[in-house]
C-alpha positions as CSV (number, residue, x, y, z in Angstrom):
1,M,-82.4,-13.7,-125.2
2,T,-82.4,-10.7,-123.2
3,L,-83.8,-7.4,-123.7
4,R,-80.4,-6.2,-123.1
5,E,-79.1,-8.3,-126.0
6,L,-81.9,-7.6,-127.9
7,F,-82.1,-3.5,-127.7
8,A,-77.9,-3.3,-127.6
9,P,-77.7,-3.0,-131.3
10,F,-80.3,0.1,-131.3
11,G,-78.3,1.8,-128.2
12,L,-80.3,1.6,-125.7
13,E,-79.8,0.5,-121.7
14,A,-82.5,-2.1,-120.9
15,P,-82.6,-4.8,-117.7
16,A,-82.1,-8.4,-118.4
17,T,-85.2,-9.5,-118.5
18,P,-85.8,-12.8,-120.7
19,V,-87.6,-11.9,-123.8
20,T,-90.3,-14.3,-125.1
21,G,-91.1,-13.0,-128.5
22,V,-91.4,-10.0,-130.8
23,T,-94.5,-8.9,-132.6
24,H,-96.6,-6.1,-134.1
25,D,-99.8,-7.3,-133.1
26,S,-101.0,-6.2,-129.5
27,R,-103.3,-9.3,-130.0
28,R,-100.6,-11.9,-130.1
29,V,-98.0,-10.5,-127.0
30,Q,-98.0,-12.8,-124.5
31,P,-96.0,-12.6,-121.1
32,G,-92.1,-11.3,-122.1
33,F,-93.0,-10.1,-125.2
34,V,-91.7,-6.5,-127.7
35,F,-94.3,-5.0,-128.8
36,V,-93.8,-2.4,-131.8
37,A,-96.2,0.2,-132.3
38,L,-96.5,0.1,-136.4
39,P,-98.4,2.9,-137.9
40,G,-100.8,1.8,-140.4
41,E,-103.4,2.4,-142.7
42,R,-106.3,1.8,-140.6
43,H,-105.1,1.2,-137.1
44,D,-102.4,3.1,-135.2
45,G,-100.2,0.3,-133.1
46,H,-99.1,2.7,-130.4
47,A,-103.4,3.2,-129.3
48,F,-102.7,-0.8,-128.9
49,V,-99.7,-0.4,-126.0
50,S,-101.4,-0.1,-123.0
51,D,-103.5,-3.1,-123.9
52,A,-99.9,-5.0,-124.9
53,V,-98.2,-3.7,-121.6
54,A,-101.6,-5.4,-119.6
55,R,-100.7,-8.5,-121.6
56,G,-97.3,-8.7,-120.5
57,A,-95.2,-7.3,-122.6
58,A,-91.8,-6.7,-121.4
59,A,-90.7,-3.3,-124.0
60,V,-92.5,-1.2,-126.2
61,V,-90.3,0.0,-129.4
62,G,-92.6,3.1,-130.9
63,A,-92.3,6.6,-132.3
64,R,-94.5,8.7,-129.6
65,E,-93.7,10.5,-126.5
66,L,-95.1,7.8,-124.2
67,S,-94.8,6.3,-120.4
68,P,-96.3,2.9,-120.8
69,G,-94.1,1.9,-117.8
70,V,-91.6,-0.7,-119.0
71,P,-88.4,0.0,-121.4
72,Y,-89.1,1.9,-124.3
73,L,-87.1,2.3,-127.5
74,R,-88.5,5.7,-129.1
75,L,-87.0,5.4,-133.5
76,P,-88.2,8.2,-136.0
77,E,-91.5,6.5,-137.7
78,G,-89.7,5.7,-140.6
79,E,-87.4,3.2,-138.5
80,L,-90.0,1.1,-137.1
81,R,-90.4,-1.2,-139.8
82,P,-86.4,-2.4,-140.3
83,A,-86.5,-2.0,-137.0
84,L,-89.4,-4.8,-136.6
85,A,-87.5,-6.8,-138.9
86,R,-84.2,-6.3,-136.7
87,L,-85.7,-7.3,-133.6
88,A,-87.5,-10.3,-135.5
89,A,-84.4,-11.7,-136.5
90,G,-82.3,-11.1,-133.7
91,F,-85.0,-12.9,-131.2
92,Y,-84.3,-15.7,-133.6
93,G,-80.7,-16.0,-134.0
94,R,-80.4,-14.6,-137.2
95,P,-81.3,-17.6,-138.8
96,S,-81.0,-16.9,-142.2
97,E,-77.2,-16.1,-142.1
98,K,-77.3,-19.9,-141.3
99,L,-79.4,-20.9,-144.9
100,W,-78.6,-20.1,-148.7
101,I,-81.2,-17.8,-149.5
102,A,-82.8,-17.1,-152.5
103,G,-85.7,-14.6,-153.2
104,V,-87.6,-14.6,-156.2
105,T,-89.5,-11.4,-157.6
106,G,-91.9,-10.2,-160.4
107,T,-95.3,-9.3,-161.5
108,D,-95.9,-12.5,-162.7
109,G,-94.3,-15.8,-162.9
110,K,-92.9,-15.8,-159.4
111,T,-95.0,-18.5,-157.4
112,T,-94.5,-21.2,-159.8
113,T,-90.0,-20.2,-160.5
114,A,-90.1,-20.6,-156.4
115,F,-91.6,-24.0,-157.0
116,L,-90.1,-25.3,-159.5
117,L,-86.5,-24.1,-157.5
118,H,-87.6,-25.5,-154.7
119,H,-88.3,-28.8,-156.4
120,L,-84.6,-28.7,-158.4
121,L,-83.1,-28.0,-154.6
122,L,-84.8,-30.9,-153.5
123,A,-84.4,-33.6,-155.7
124,T,-80.5,-32.9,-156.3
125,G,-79.8,-33.6,-152.9
126,R,-80.7,-29.9,-150.9
127,R,-82.7,-30.0,-148.2
128,A,-84.6,-26.5,-149.0
129,G,-87.5,-24.8,-147.8
130,L,-90.3,-22.6,-149.3
131,I,-92.2,-19.3,-148.1
132,G,-94.9,-17.7,-150.7
133,T,-98.2,-17.1,-151.6
134,V,-99.1,-20.6,-151.9
135,G,-98.4,-21.7,-148.6
136,Y,-94.5,-22.3,-146.2
137,D,-93.0,-25.5,-146.3
138,V,-90.2,-25.4,-143.2
139,G,-89.5,-29.3,-144.2
140,A,-92.3,-30.9,-143.3
141,G,-94.5,-30.5,-145.7
142,L,-96.5,-27.5,-147.8
143,V,-98.6,-25.3,-145.3
144,F,-101.2,-23.2,-146.3
145,P,-102.1,-20.5,-144.5
146,E,-105.7,-18.3,-144.9
147,D,-103.9,-14.5,-145.3
148,H,-103.2,-13.8,-148.5
149,F,-99.6,-12.3,-147.7
150,T,-96.5,-13.4,-150.2
151,T,-94.2,-12.7,-148.3
152,P,-95.1,-13.0,-144.4
153,E,-94.7,-9.9,-141.6
154,A,-91.2,-9.9,-140.6
155,P,-91.7,-12.1,-137.3
156,E,-93.6,-14.9,-138.6
157,L,-90.7,-14.6,-141.3
158,Q,-87.9,-14.4,-139.5
159,A,-89.9,-17.5,-137.0
160,R,-90.0,-19.9,-140.2
161,L,-86.7,-19.5,-140.6
162,A,-85.6,-20.8,-137.6
163,E,-87.5,-23.6,-138.1
164,M,-85.7,-24.5,-141.6
165,V,-82.4,-24.0,-138.9
166,A,-83.7,-26.2,-136.6
167,G,-85.0,-28.8,-138.4
168,G,-81.7,-29.0,-140.6
169,L,-82.3,-27.3,-144.0
170,S,-80.1,-25.8,-145.9
171,H,-81.3,-23.5,-148.8
172,A,-84.8,-21.5,-148.9
173,V,-86.7,-20.2,-151.6
174,L,-88.5,-17.0,-150.5
175,E,-91.1,-15.4,-152.9
176,S,-90.4,-11.7,-152.2
177,S,-92.9,-9.5,-153.2
178,S,-92.9,-5.6,-153.9
179,H,-95.0,-4.8,-150.5
180,A,-92.6,-6.6,-148.6
181,L,-89.4,-5.1,-150.0
182,A,-90.8,-1.9,-149.7
183,Q,-92.7,-2.5,-145.8
184,H,-89.1,-3.3,-144.4
185,R,-90.1,-7.6,-143.7
186,L,-86.9,-8.7,-146.0
187,D,-84.9,-6.2,-144.3
188,A,-82.9,-8.6,-142.1
189,V,-83.2,-11.2,-144.2
190,D,-79.5,-12.3,-145.9
191,F,-79.7,-13.1,-149.7
192,D,-77.8,-14.9,-151.7
193,L,-79.3,-14.4,-154.5
194,A,-82.2,-12.3,-156.0
195,V,-84.6,-14.1,-159.0
196,W,-85.8,-11.4,-161.6
197,T,-88.6,-12.9,-163.6
198,H,-91.3,-9.9,-165.3
199,L,-92.4,-7.0,-164.3
200,S,-95.9,-5.3,-165.9
201,P,-98.1,-2.8,-164.0
202,E,-99.5,-3.8,-160.8
203,H,-99.8,-2.2,-157.2
204,L,-99.5,1.4,-159.1
205,D,-102.2,2.5,-156.5
206,F,-99.6,1.0,-153.0
207,H,-96.4,1.8,-155.3
208,G,-97.5,5.5,-157.4
209,D,-96.0,4.7,-160.0
210,M,-94.0,2.4,-162.3
211,E,-90.5,4.0,-161.2
212,G,-91.6,3.1,-157.5
213,Y,-92.7,-0.3,-158.6
214,F,-89.6,-1.0,-160.0
215,R,-87.3,0.1,-157.0
216,A,-89.0,-1.7,-154.7
217,K,-88.4,-5.1,-156.5
218,A,-84.6,-3.2,-157.3
219,A,-84.2,-3.5,-153.5
220,L,-83.7,-7.0,-153.4
221,V,-81.4,-7.5,-156.1
222,E,-79.4,-4.4,-154.9
223,R,-79.1,-6.8,-151.4
224,A,-78.1,-10.1,-152.6
225,R,-74.9,-11.2,-153.4
226,L,-76.0,-12.6,-157.0
227,A,-78.7,-12.0,-159.5
228,V,-80.6,-14.2,-161.7
229,L,-81.8,-11.7,-165.0
230,N,-84.5,-12.2,-167.3
231,T,-83.1,-10.7,-170.6
232,A,-86.7,-9.8,-172.2
233,C,-87.2,-7.3,-169.2
234,P,-86.0,-4.1,-169.7
235,Y,-86.4,-3.1,-166.1
236,A,-84.0,-6.4,-165.4
237,M,-81.7,-5.1,-167.7
238,R,-81.3,-1.7,-165.9
239,L,-79.3,-3.7,-162.9
240,V,-77.1,-5.7,-165.1
241,Q,-74.5,-3.6,-163.1
242,R,-74.9,-5.7,-160.5
243,P,-73.1,-9.3,-160.2
244,H,-75.5,-11.7,-162.3
245,L,-76.4,-14.7,-164.5
246,S,-78.9,-14.0,-167.4
247,Y,-81.8,-16.1,-168.9
248,G,-83.9,-15.6,-171.8
249,P,-83.0,-14.1,-175.5
250,G,-78.5,-14.3,-175.9
251,G,-78.7,-14.9,-171.7
252,G,-76.6,-17.1,-170.0
253,F,-79.2,-19.7,-170.0
254,E,-81.7,-19.4,-172.9
255,L,-84.4,-21.6,-174.3
256,L,-83.4,-23.1,-177.7
257,E,-87.2,-24.4,-178.7
258,V,-90.2,-25.2,-177.3
259,H,-92.5,-27.7,-178.2
260,E,-96.5,-27.6,-176.6
261,E,-98.2,-31.0,-176.0
262,A,-101.4,-31.8,-174.6
263,D,-99.8,-33.0,-171.3
264,G,-96.8,-30.3,-171.4
265,L,-93.6,-29.0,-172.6
266,A,-91.0,-29.7,-174.2
267,F,-87.9,-27.6,-174.6
268,A,-84.0,-27.8,-175.5
269,F,-81.8,-24.8,-173.3
270,S,-78.4,-24.0,-173.5
271,S,-76.3,-23.4,-170.4
272,P,-72.9,-22.5,-169.5
273,E,-72.0,-26.8,-169.1
274,G,-73.9,-27.1,-173.0
275,R,-77.2,-27.9,-174.0
276,F,-80.0,-30.2,-172.7
277,Q,-84.0,-31.2,-173.6
278,T,-86.2,-31.8,-170.8
279,Q,-89.9,-31.7,-170.4
280,L,-92.4,-29.9,-167.9
281,P,-96.0,-31.2,-167.3
282,M,-97.0,-27.9,-167.7
283,L,-99.0,-25.7,-170.1
284,G,-97.9,-22.7,-171.8
285,R,-95.1,-21.4,-173.1
286,Y,-94.5,-19.0,-170.4
287,N,-93.7,-21.9,-168.1
288,A,-90.9,-22.8,-170.1
289,E,-89.7,-18.9,-169.3
290,N,-90.6,-20.1,-165.8
291,A,-88.4,-23.2,-165.7
292,L,-85.9,-21.7,-167.3
293,A,-85.3,-19.0,-164.5
294,A,-85.5,-21.8,-162.3
295,L,-82.5,-23.6,-164.0
296,A,-80.6,-20.8,-164.2
297,A,-81.3,-20.4,-160.2
298,A,-80.3,-24.0,-159.1
299,Y,-77.2,-23.8,-161.1
300,T,-76.2,-20.7,-159.2
301,A,-76.4,-23.4,-156.1
302,G,-74.3,-25.8,-157.3
303,V,-76.7,-28.1,-159.4
304,N,-75.5,-29.1,-162.4
305,P,-77.8,-28.5,-164.9
306,R,-78.0,-31.7,-166.6
307,K,-79.2,-32.8,-163.2
308,A,-81.9,-30.4,-162.5
309,A,-83.0,-31.2,-167.0
310,E,-83.9,-34.7,-165.6
311,A,-86.2,-33.3,-162.3
312,L,-88.0,-31.0,-164.3
313,P,-90.2,-33.9,-166.1
314,R,-91.1,-34.9,-162.3
315,F,-92.5,-31.4,-161.4
316,G,-95.6,-32.1,-159.1
317,G,-97.3,-28.7,-160.1
318,V,-98.6,-25.3,-157.8
319,P,-101.3,-25.7,-156.3
320,G,-104.0,-23.1,-158.0
321,R,-102.0,-23.1,-160.9
322,M,-103.4,-24.3,-164.3
323,Q,-105.1,-26.8,-161.8
324,F,-106.9,-29.5,-163.8
325,V,-110.3,-30.6,-161.8
326,Q,-112.2,-32.4,-164.8
327,T,-110.9,-33.5,-168.4
328,E,-114.1,-34.7,-170.1
329,P,-116.7,-33.6,-171.0
330,F,-115.8,-30.0,-170.7
331,R,-112.7,-29.0,-169.5
332,V,-112.0,-26.9,-165.7
333,V,-108.9,-25.8,-164.7
334,V,-108.3,-23.9,-161.6
335,D,-105.5,-20.6,-161.7
336,F,-104.5,-17.9,-159.9
337,A,-103.9,-15.5,-162.8
338,H,-105.3,-12.4,-162.0
339,T,-103.5,-9.4,-163.8
340,P,-104.0,-9.2,-167.5
341,K,-100.8,-10.4,-168.6
342,G,-101.1,-13.5,-166.7
343,L,-104.9,-14.0,-167.5
344,A,-103.8,-13.6,-171.0
345,A,-101.0,-16.0,-170.4
346,T,-103.5,-18.5,-169.1
347,L,-106.3,-18.2,-172.0
348,A,-103.3,-18.8,-174.9
349,A,-101.4,-21.2,-172.9
350,L,-105.0,-23.4,-172.9
351,S,-106.3,-22.4,-176.4
352,P,-104.1,-25.0,-178.5
353,T,-105.7,-27.3,-176.7
354,T,-109.0,-26.8,-176.3
355,R,-111.6,-28.7,-178.5
356,G,-114.8,-25.9,-177.8
357,R,-114.9,-22.6,-176.3
358,L,-112.9,-21.0,-173.7
359,I,-114.8,-19.6,-171.1
360,V,-113.3,-17.8,-168.0
361,V,-114.8,-16.5,-165.0
362,V,-112.3,-13.4,-162.9
363,G,-113.0,-10.8,-161.3
364,S,-111.2,-7.9,-160.2
365,A,-109.7,-7.5,-155.9
366,G,-111.4,-4.6,-154.4
367,E,-109.0,-1.9,-152.7
368,R,-106.4,-3.1,-155.0
369,D,-105.2,-2.1,-157.7
370,P,-108.4,-0.2,-159.8
371,A,-106.5,0.6,-163.3
372,K,-105.9,-2.9,-164.2
373,R,-110.2,-3.8,-163.5
374,A,-111.0,-2.9,-167.5
375,P,-107.8,-4.3,-169.1
376,L,-108.7,-7.5,-167.5
377,G,-112.2,-7.3,-169.0
378,R,-110.7,-6.6,-172.4
379,V,-108.1,-9.6,-172.2
380,A,-111.6,-11.6,-171.1
381,A,-113.2,-10.6,-173.6
382,E,-110.0,-11.0,-176.3
383,R,-109.0,-14.0,-175.4
384,A,-112.1,-16.3,-174.2
385,E,-115.4,-16.6,-176.2
386,L,-117.5,-16.3,-173.1
387,A,-116.5,-14.7,-169.5
388,V,-118.4,-14.4,-166.3
389,F,-117.3,-11.4,-164.0
390,T,-117.4,-11.7,-160.7
391,E,-116.2,-11.2,-157.1
392,E,-112.4,-11.8,-156.3
393,D,-112.2,-10.5,-152.6
394,S,-114.3,-7.5,-152.8
395,R,-113.3,-6.3,-149.5
396,S,-115.7,-2.6,-148.7
397,E,-115.8,-2.3,-152.3
398,P,-119.5,-2.6,-153.5
399,V,-118.9,-5.5,-156.2
400,E,-121.4,-3.8,-158.7
401,A,-119.0,-1.0,-159.3
402,I,-115.6,-3.3,-159.9
403,L,-118.3,-5.6,-162.2
404,A,-119.2,-2.2,-164.2
405,E,-115.4,-1.2,-164.8
406,M,-114.8,-4.9,-166.2
407,A,-117.4,-4.8,-168.3
408,R,-116.7,-0.6,-169.5
409,G,-113.1,-2.8,-170.9
410,A,-115.1,-6.0,-172.2
411,R,-117.5,-3.3,-174.1
412,E,-114.4,-1.7,-175.8
413,A,-112.9,-5.1,-177.0
414,G,-116.6,-5.7,-178.2
415,A,-118.4,-7.5,-176.5
416,R,-122.1,-7.5,-176.1
417,E,-123.3,-8.5,-172.0
418,G,-125.9,-11.9,-172.7
419,E,-123.8,-12.6,-175.5
420,R,-120.2,-13.0,-175.0
421,F,-120.1,-11.5,-171.2
422,W,-122.2,-11.6,-168.0
423,L,-122.5,-10.1,-164.6
424,E,-122.8,-12.3,-161.3
425,P,-121.9,-10.3,-157.5
426,D,-122.2,-14.2,-156.2
427,R,-118.4,-16.2,-157.5
428,E,-119.7,-19.5,-156.7
429,R,-123.3,-18.5,-158.5
430,A,-121.2,-17.1,-161.3
431,I,-118.8,-20.8,-161.9
432,G,-122.5,-22.4,-161.4
433,R,-123.0,-20.2,-164.1
434,A,-120.2,-20.5,-166.4
435,F,-120.7,-24.7,-166.3
436,E,-124.1,-24.3,-167.1
437,L,-123.0,-22.5,-170.2
438,A,-120.1,-25.2,-171.1
439,E,-120.2,-27.7,-173.7
440,P,-118.3,-30.6,-174.6
441,G,-114.3,-29.8,-175.7
442,D,-115.3,-26.2,-173.8
443,T,-112.5,-25.0,-171.2
444,V,-113.7,-23.1,-168.2
445,V,-111.1,-21.4,-166.2
446,L,-111.3,-20.3,-162.8
447,A,-109.2,-17.4,-162.8
448,G,-107.9,-14.9,-160.0
449,K,-107.9,-17.1,-156.3
450,G,-106.4,-20.4,-157.4
451,H,-104.8,-21.5,-154.1
452,E,-106.3,-19.0,-151.3
453,R,-108.6,-20.6,-148.2
454,T,-111.0,-17.1,-147.9
455,L,-112.9,-14.8,-150.4
456,E,-113.4,-11.5,-148.7
457,R,-116.1,-9.5,-148.3
458,A,-117.3,-5.8,-146.6
459,R,-118.2,-7.8,-143.5
460,E,-117.0,-11.5,-143.6
461,T,-114.2,-13.7,-144.3
462,L,-115.1,-16.9,-145.8
463,P,-113.2,-20.1,-146.5
464,W,-112.6,-21.0,-149.9
465,N,-111.5,-23.3,-151.9
466,E,-112.2,-22.9,-155.2
467,A,-110.7,-26.0,-156.7
468,A,-113.1,-28.4,-154.0
469,L,-116.1,-25.4,-155.2
470,A,-115.8,-26.3,-158.6
471,R,-115.8,-30.4,-157.5
472,R,-118.9,-29.9,-155.6
473,L,-120.8,-28.2,-158.4
474,L,-119.7,-30.5,-160.8
475,G,-120.8,-33.4,-158.3
476,I,-117.4,-35.1,-158.7
477,D,-116.5,-35.1,-154.9
């Protein structure tokens, strides 16, 4: 790939200089890279143009009046992120055009649905990759990245898709966050399918309101050739003018009966090919709904529902999603639930099989939607007998201020501090406190971190593994 070839679609004459990469991070520039100067919330990429050139950048893309001394493509500021996506896709040979790609979006359920769909594709003979919140699999097993992005930035995303193509994969499942859609990280991805799970208030600090949040998610459906839409979600039903297959009440795929058992779910579903019975080794009725979405999505990829139903019982689960650390004398479960709706669903799923009390350890992230903090505290107080409120990536915000909001929600639900809930800013100590409170038959839920491998504080980012920490505190490692 040369600079002339890469810049030709933008109408810029450029020399036939070999291009070795595309990035928006000046620290990653190597000789021959194209550097795209993105404006950000904290830093403006234009301030790092000279650094990028010093590191060997072959060209620069930006929105300011600059003379960087290398070929410079100047675009309106609003076109820089779309350009980054197009340049990255062009550099890697537009890999998404060589794959069947499903994007999974929604507030809750997208990670589990994506993993389930990936499993169904693999189990029925498709060579499939996965990119999402927990990690990515380009054909050699799951890799856990250190960042917290559901969807990576365009250069990393296109690189992983290119690895899939090089490895002979035919299908890919992408978790598609509202941030990624709004920030154009997915602009140059050719989607065959969009899967819509649920939509409830989250990230309103970024999107402004629910309508803005909906529009960001809807962009995926509008770009895909086909959609799988949840009939139980009013927002999804606003998109029925698009070519789609529905799932949920009255949909093309519908749950007929669900039985919750100690070790998972048994359920029947209807499909365009008839009625089938299956089992899923996960707790919570909402996971039957996630499985239904995956079954419908797999059907659009040519997977026979009977074969899919036979494959579901072999699903190995999702790291950090209803992950059991121990079962006796009290049960300890790690779960990523970090929204009020997600936490309520997790606690409701565990309640029927808990002989004693539900105890939850939960926090709310700093520099993220503050409107969910009090509702999280309220859900914890309403759905669990005991709660310990603690940090969850506080970043630059004081943990105590976040916990005060959560405590307000708990008090509104009638809980009293020191009797039904406690505040412990340090997450490790909070988990230890919950274990001290636990008695035989109880269930302790460690909510919010799930699979994540870092804990972000104001001045440091700590390595983190919630399940491993729990095992160490319990003395079972």
